[in-house]
N, C-alpha and C positions, 0 to 999 in steps of 0.2 A: 521404450526408453530411446531417446534421441542419441545421436552420435556424441553430442556434447555431454549428455548425462553419463554416457558410457565412459568418456574420457575422464570426467570428474570422479566417477566411481573408481576407475583404475588408479588415479592419483591418490585418492583418499585411502584405498585399500593398501597401497604400497607405502603409505606413510607410517613410519615406525611408532610415532607417538599415538596415532590412531589405533594401531594394533595393540600397543601396551595398555591403552585405556580400556579396550574390550577384553583384556585378560585372555588373549588367545594362546594356544599351545603351538610351539614351533619344533620342526624337525628339519633335517637336511638330507638331500639326496645327492650322491656323488660328492659330498662336501661342498657343493657349489650352489645347489638349488634349495632355496628356503621353502619349506612346506609349512603352511600356516592353517591351523584349524580355527576358523572364526566362529563356528557354531558346532555343537556336539554331533558326533557321528552316532549311528545306532549303538545301543549298549552291546558290548562284547565284540564290536567290529574289529577285525584283525588288520589294523593299519600296518603293522610290521610286515605282514604277509604281502601287502601291496608294495611296500618299499623294497622288499627282497626281490619280488618279481621284476620290478623296474630295473634294479641294479644288476640283476642276473641276465635279463633278456634283452635290454635295450643298450646298444653300443653307446658308450659315454659321449663320443664325438657328435652324436645326434642331438644332444640336449644343450650344446654350448650357448645357444641363443635364448634359453629359458632362464629367467632370473628367479621366478617364484611360482608356487602353486598355492592357490587359496581355496580352501574347502569351507562351504557354509551355505546358509539359506540365502542365496544370492538373488536379489530382485530381477536383475537383467536376464538370468537364466530361467527363472520362473515365468517371466513374461514371454520369452521365446519358446517355452515348452521344451527346453534343452537341458541335458544333464551336464554338459561341459562346453567350454568355449575358450579359444585362445585369442589374445590380443596384446600386442606391445610387450612381449616378453613374459607374460603372465598366463598361466592356465587356471581357469576358474572351474570349480567342480561343485555340484550340489552335494549336500551332506546326507543324502538318503540312498546310498548305493545298495543294491540287492545283496551283493557279496563281494569278495576280494576280486574275483575275475571281472565283475562288472566295472569296478572302479579302475582296475588296471587297463582294461580295454578302452575306457574313455580317455585315460591319460595317453595311451599309445596313439590313439586317433588324433588327439590334439598336438602331440609331438610332431606328427606328420604335417599338420597345418603350420606349425612353427617352422619346419624345414622349408615349406613352400615360400614363406615370407623371406627367408634367408637365401634360398638357393633357387629362386624361380627360373632363372635363365638356364641353370644346369638341368633342372627337371623338365621344363617345357620348351626350351629354346630350339631343340632340333625337330620339334613337331611330331615326334613318334608317338607319344602318349595321346596327344590330341587326335591323331589319325586313327589310332586303335579305338579310342573312346567313341568318336563320331561314327565310325564304321559299325560299332555295336549298337549305337543309338538308332542307326538306320535299319538295322535288322529288327530291333525292337519295334520300330514304327510299323514295319510290314506285319510282324506277328500280332501286334495289338489291333491293327486294321482288320486282319482276318477274323478277329474275335469281336468285331463290332465297336471297338473303341476308336473314336474319331478325334483327331488333333492334327493341326497343320504340320506338314513334314518339316518346315523350317524350325519349328520348336524343338525337334529332335536333333537338328544339325547345330543349333546353338549350344556350345559347350559350357557356357557360363551358367551360374545359378540363376534360376528364375522362379520366383515364389509360386506363380500360377502353375507352372509346369510341375514343380515339386508337389503341389497339392493334387494335381491330376494323377501323378504316379501313386502317391501315398493314399489319397482318400477316394478318388474315383475308380482307379484300377485296383489298387491294393497290392501290397507286396506279396501276399500269398498267390495272387493271380499271376504276377510276374514270374514267380518261382515255378509255377506250373506250366506256363506257356513258353517260357524262355529259360529252361534249366541250363545251367553252366554258361550262360551268355555273360553274366557278371558274377563276381565273387559273392555278391549279395545284392538284392534289389536296390538297397540304398546307394550303391555305387553308381547307379544310373542317374542319380540326381544332378550331378554336374561333374566337370572334369576334376575339380578340386576334391570332391568326395570320392571320385574314382581312385585318385592317387592315395588319399588318406585311408580308404577302405583296404586297398592293397597293402599299404604299409602296416596297418593294424593286423591284417591276416598273417603277414610274414612274421610278426613278432608276438602274436598271440598263440601260434602253434599250428596254423593251417599247414597241410602238407605242401611242401615247396613244389613238388612235381605238379600238383593240382593248380597252384597259382600260375606256374609257368605255362601250363596247358591252356588255361582259361584266358590269361592276359599276358602273353609272352613279352610284349614291348614294355609293359609296366614292370614285369618281373626283371627284365634286363636293367631297367632304370634303377630299381631298388637295389640290385646287385652292385651297380656302379656307385651308388650313394654309400653303400656299406664300406667301400674301400676309400672313399674320398677322405683326405686328411690322414690316411694311414700308410702312405706309400714310403715305407722304408724298404730296404732290399728284400727282406723276407716276405712282406705282404705283396710286393710287386710280383715276385716269383709265384706266389700262391695265386694271385689274380690271373696271371697269364695261364697257369695250369688249369684253372677252373673255367676258363672261357669255353672249353670244349664240352665239359660235363655238367656245368650249372653251378648252383649255389655252394659256397665253401662250407665245409664242416669244421673249419678252424675253431669256431666258437660254439660248436654244438648245434648248428642250424642245418 
């Protein structure tokens, strides 16, 4: 699917007359995000469970840039071999999730990508996440080289997404191999794909239930950035005091995290 096709699909999907014509079901999250089921979910799927997890676990100020979530048998996702995608205020999801946790994790991951589009300078501007990510990529380069996997070192230094490098990690090396030879280097092998996936994977881990101490130990700069983002837009006197107190000891338990 070309970029123009994608843009056309977004415009068509967001059109209320189109949605009414296809007799879709609608829900709302936080009373602001329209969730639209364009094609049926598996029989008996607990969508209410997904909505509850989102509204319980994800701070509301993280979703202000999201207008809509569309669930369906979406051609652009099928072509990409992806379960979810974020673009221009809309999260797209395939309608075949394995379970509640599967769909919730996909949504959390795409919320992270939506934050990148809104807060890119705040997330990456100081260079801390990129430095940490590239340092880990360099370590991965040496570990893979020791096990006979050959790839130019410059490919590991490039923090942006590269399809060829993605295929190298996923298909040639394999995520199980990365887990075995580089345990605890990344929160998951997929996080090594690019700096954007490194951030989104960390965000997902934070709000899916990974132990916060583990996230901080594996990716301390990423953890610090996630903590900063948690407080952004919430600085009344109470939260500012809580933030200052938590700098010494880590993630706040104010909301159960």
